[in-house]
N, C-alpha and C positions, 0 to 999 in steps of 0.2 A: 766289290760289293756283292753280297749274296741276295739274290732275288727269290721271292717265294716261288715254289714249284707250281706248275700248272700243266695240264695235259695239252694246252694250246700254245705253250711257249717253250722254246729251246734256247739255251744260252751256248753259243759257240764262239770261241775266240774273243770273248768279251762283248759280243753282239747278241742282242735279243732278236730272235726270229720266230716266225710262226712255225709251230712244230711240223716237221716233215717237208718244209719248203725253204726257199731262199728269200722269201719276202720278209722284210724287216718289220719288227713291231712298230717302229717309228712311222713307217708308211701308212699303216692302218690307223694308228692313233692320231696322226696329224690330219688325215682325212676326216676322222670323227670330230676332232676339235674344230675343223673348218666347216662343220655342219653337214657333211655327207652322211647319208643313211647307209646302213650295212649293205643294202642292195646296190647302192651306187659304188661302194668300195669294191665289191666283188666284180663289178664291171671293169674296174681298173686292174684288178688282180684275178684273172680267171682261174688261176691254180688254187684259189681259196674257195672254201665252201662257206655258205651263209652261217653255219654253225661255228666255224672257226672264227669268223669275223665277230660274231656275237660273243664268243668266248674271250677273244682278245679285248673287246670293249669292256666286258665284265672284269677281266684281270686289271685293266687300266683303272677302272673306277674303284676297285678294291685297294689299289696300290698307287693312287693318283700322285701323291707327293713324291714317292720314290721314282715313279716312271717319268714325271716331269723333270726331276733332277737328271735322270738318265738322258732324256731328250736334250736337255740343255748341254750336257757334256758332249753328246754326239754332235750337236750343232757347233759347239766351240772347236772340237777336233776337226770338223769339216772346214770351218773358216780358217783354221790355222794351216791346214794342209793344202788348201786350194787358194793360190794367190789371186787377188782381184784382177779383173780384166785390164785395168789401167796399168798393171805391172806386167802381166803375162803377154799381153798383146796391145801395146800402147797405140799402134796405128788403127786397129779396129775400134778401140775404145774412143779415139778421137773422132772417127767417122760416125760412130753411133751418137756421140755427144753433139756433133754438128747437126745430125738429122733430128735429134730431139729439139734442139734450139730452133731449127727451121720450122718444125711442126708447131712449136709453141708460139712462134711469131705469127703464123698464119691464123691462129685462133683469136688473136687480139685485134 
């Protein structure tokens, strides 16, 4: 897919990143979607400037449908490449499940 050009966005190896950094576009956009302010976002990513974060948010808002499709694709690829804990470490998964059940039973 061809993404609109922006001084705030670089496309490298199929990934959208904040220009001049290794911070993904997804990291900033997801923070914004979750209600974080640009000031809160730069606290999580100190290599970014406030202007970069505002630029990325503007880029997202101008291309919202396309970027949401990109984020969905990134999420799908991540889920496909990372096996669930129940498969990758069944023993740990069982211990966590038992702890959840124990905590739930104490609440009732």
